[in-house]
matplotlib code that plots the C-alpha trace (Angstrom):
import matplotlib.pyplot as plt

x = [148.4, 146.8, 147.2, 146.7, 143.6, 140.9, 137.5, 135.6, 135.6, 133.8, 132.8, 134.2, 131.4, 133.5, 137.0, 137.2, 139.8, 140.2, 140.3, 143.5, 145.8, 146.5, 144.9, 141.7, 138.6, 137.8, 134.3, 133.7, 130.6, 131.8, 128.6, 128.4, 132.0, 130.7, 128.7, 131.6, 133.4, 133.5, 135.1, 138.9, 139.2, 142.1, 141.0, 143.2, 141.9, 143.9, 146.5, 146.8, 146.1, 143.5, 141.6, 137.8, 137.0, 133.3, 130.8, 127.2, 125.7, 127.8, 129.4, 132.9, 135.0, 138.9, 141.3, 144.2, 147.4, 149.7, 152.2, 149.5, 148.5, 152.2, 153.1, 149.8, 147.3, 144.4, 144.4, 143.5, 140.3, 136.9, 133.3, 132.3, 135.9, 136.3, 138.8, 140.1, 139.1, 140.5, 139.8, 142.7, 143.8, 142.4, 144.6, 142.4, 142.4, 144.3, 147.3, 146.8, 148.6, 151.6, 152.3, 151.0, 151.4, 149.5, 152.5, 152.9, 156.4, 155.3, 153.4, 153.8, 152.2, 150.7, 152.9, 150.9, 148.4, 148.8, 145.6, 146.1, 142.6, 141.1, 144.6, 146.7, 150.3, 150.7, 153.8, 154.4, 156.8, 158.4, 161.3, 164.7, 164.5, 161.4, 162.8, 165.8, 163.4, 161.9, 163.0, 161.7, 159.2, 158.9, 155.7, 154.5, 151.2, 149.7, 146.8, 146.6, 146.5, 149.0, 150.9, 154.1, 156.8, 157.2, 159.9, 162.1, 164.1, 165.9, 162.7, 159.7, 158.4, 155.7, 153.1, 150.9, 147.3, 144.7, 141.1, 139.9, 142.0, 140.9, 137.2, 137.4, 139.7, 140.1, 142.8, 140.1, 139.2, 142.7, 144.2, 147.7, 148.6, 146.7, 148.6, 148.8, 150.1, 153.1, 154.2, 157.2, 157.7, 158.7, 160.9, 163.0, 163.2, 164.4, 167.0, 168.3, 168.7, 170.5, 172.9, 173.6, 174.8, 177.1, 178.5, 181.2, 179.8, 181.5, 178.9, 175.3, 174.1, 173.2, 172.4, 175.8, 177.6, 175.7, 176.7, 180.4, 180.2, 178.8, 175.1]
y = [-31.2, -33.0, -36.3, -35.4, -37.6, -35.2, -35.3, -33.5, -31.2, -28.0, -24.8, -21.3, -18.8, -15.6, -14.2, -10.5, -7.9, -7.6, -3.9, -2.2, -5.0, -6.6, -9.8, -11.4, -13.1, -16.5, -18.0, -21.7, -23.8, -26.7, -28.7, -31.6, -31.0, -28.0, -30.2, -30.5, -27.3, -24.2, -20.7, -21.0, -24.5, -25.2, -26.5, -27.2, -25.6, -26.9, -27.9, -24.5, -24.5, -21.8, -20.7, -20.4, -16.8, -17.0, -19.8, -19.5, -22.9, -24.6, -21.2, -20.7, -17.6, -17.6, -14.7, -15.0, -13.1, -11.6, -14.5, -17.1, -15.3, -15.1, -18.8, -20.5, -20.6, -19.4, -15.9, -17.3, -18.8, -17.5, -18.0, -21.6, -22.8, -26.3, -26.8, -29.8, -29.7, -31.6, -30.9, -31.1, -34.5, -35.6, -37.4, -40.5, -40.7, -43.2, -41.7, -42.4, -40.5, -38.6, -35.8, -32.6, -29.3, -27.1, -24.8, -24.4, -24.3, -22.9, -23.7, -25.9, -26.1, -29.2, -30.0, -33.0, -35.7, -39.1, -41.2, -44.9, -46.3, -45.0, -44.1, -41.1, -40.2, -36.5, -34.4, -31.0, -28.2, -26.9, -24.8, -26.6, -25.3, -27.4, -30.4, -30.4, -31.2, -34.2, -37.8, -40.6, -42.7, -39.9, -38.1, -34.8, -32.9, -31.5, -29.1, -30.9, -34.4, -36.9, -38.4, -40.4, -39.0, -41.5, -39.7, -36.6, -34.8, -31.4, -29.3, -31.5, -34.4, -37.0, -38.9, -41.9, -41.2, -44.0, -43.7, -43.2, -40.0, -38.7, -39.2, -37.7, -34.7, -31.8, -33.7, -35.5, -32.2, -30.8, -29.8, -28.9, -25.3, -25.4, -24.1, -26.4, -25.9, -27.9, -28.9, -31.1, -33.8, -32.2, -35.2, -34.7, -30.9, -31.6, -34.2, -31.9, -29.0, -31.1, -32.6, -29.1, -28.1, -31.1, -31.7, -29.6, -26.3, -26.0, -26.3, -27.4, -30.7, -33.1, -36.8, -37.4, -35.7, -37.8, -41.0, -39.8, -39.2, -42.7, -42.0]
z = [-103.9, -106.8, -108.7, -112.3, -112.5, -113.9, -112.2, -114.9, -117.9, -117.0, -118.8, -118.4, -118.0, -118.0, -117.8, -116.9, -115.8, -112.0, -111.1, -112.1, -110.8, -114.1, -112.8, -114.0, -112.5, -113.9, -113.5, -114.0, -113.8, -111.7, -112.1, -109.7, -108.5, -106.6, -104.2, -101.7, -102.6, -100.4, -100.5, -99.9, -101.4, -103.8, -107.2, -110.2, -113.5, -116.5, -114.0, -112.3, -108.5, -107.9, -104.8, -104.8, -103.9, -104.4, -104.8, -105.9, -106.4, -109.1, -110.2, -108.8, -109.1, -109.1, -109.1, -111.5, -110.7, -113.4, -112.6, -113.4, -116.6, -117.7, -116.9, -118.0, -120.8, -118.6, -120.0, -123.4, -122.1, -123.3, -122.2, -123.2, -123.1, -121.6, -118.8, -116.9, -113.2, -110.2, -106.6, -104.1, -102.8, -99.5, -97.0, -97.2, -101.0, -103.0, -104.9, -108.6, -111.2, -109.7, -107.3, -109.0, -107.2, -109.6, -110.0, -113.8, -115.2, -118.6, -121.7, -124.7, -128.1, -129.6, -132.6, -134.0, -133.0, -134.5, -134.0, -133.6, -133.5, -130.3, -128.9, -129.8, -129.8, -129.1, -129.7, -128.0, -128.9, -125.7, -124.5, -123.9, -120.3, -119.6, -121.6, -119.2, -116.4, -118.1, -118.5, -120.7, -118.7, -116.1, -115.3, -116.7, -116.2, -119.4, -118.6, -115.3, -116.8, -115.4, -118.4, -119.0, -121.2, -124.1, -126.1, -126.0, -128.7, -128.6, -129.1, -128.2, -126.2, -126.9, -124.9, -125.7, -124.6, -123.9, -124.9, -121.3, -121.0, -124.4, -123.4, -120.0, -120.6, -123.0, -124.9, -126.8, -128.5, -128.7, -132.0, -133.4, -132.4, -129.1, -126.0, -123.0, -119.4, -118.4, -114.9, -114.8, -112.1, -108.8, -108.0, -111.2, -110.4, -106.9, -107.9, -110.7, -108.3, -105.8, -108.4, -109.7, -106.2, -105.7, -109.1, -110.9, -112.0, -115.4, -118.1, -117.8, -116.4, -119.2, -119.4, -121.0, -118.2, -115.6, -117.4, -117.4, -113.7, -113.1, -112.5]

ax = plt.figure().add_subplot(projection="3d")
ax.plot(x, y, z, "-o")
ax.set_aspect("equal")
plt.show()
């Protein structure tokens, strides 16, 4: 479990095929974040929960399955790529951000970035399937970063990003056309699945239908 509060931006050192499995081995220089790490730990890389399979000083290796490569943007990384890193939440930690599982639902593409002084409004093109699992003022993890959904339209959603987030994450160097990992809020997903089971099954579940049913 993670919070979406990024601990550091780290550098990819390599991404190479893993035998004949179709998977890949990702190597990341964790810098100071490796101090308390050990083999077997869960670490979120761009929001994807991965397991440390080898640790040599600050250099950590992670194995990427074909499912991870299909659902996320990790297969597009190259040596020197920058990635957001967050170590797993400890039971004694304060819970900032929101509950992030590290289980990516899919990817989105940055549509535009509107700078407002040191702030930025960022719009993402995303599939209707993922939009159906978002609500305005709800939480979303973008490349592992806990953000609040500010706006939704039929093909995209927008967030307002503060200077601290731009400075401490990869969003500060992002550009239109970049692919980002998306994890929607697990609470929204759970409520939606429950409602789909108890509500009439004709047609899809929409905000308008919920209003008609008194929600």
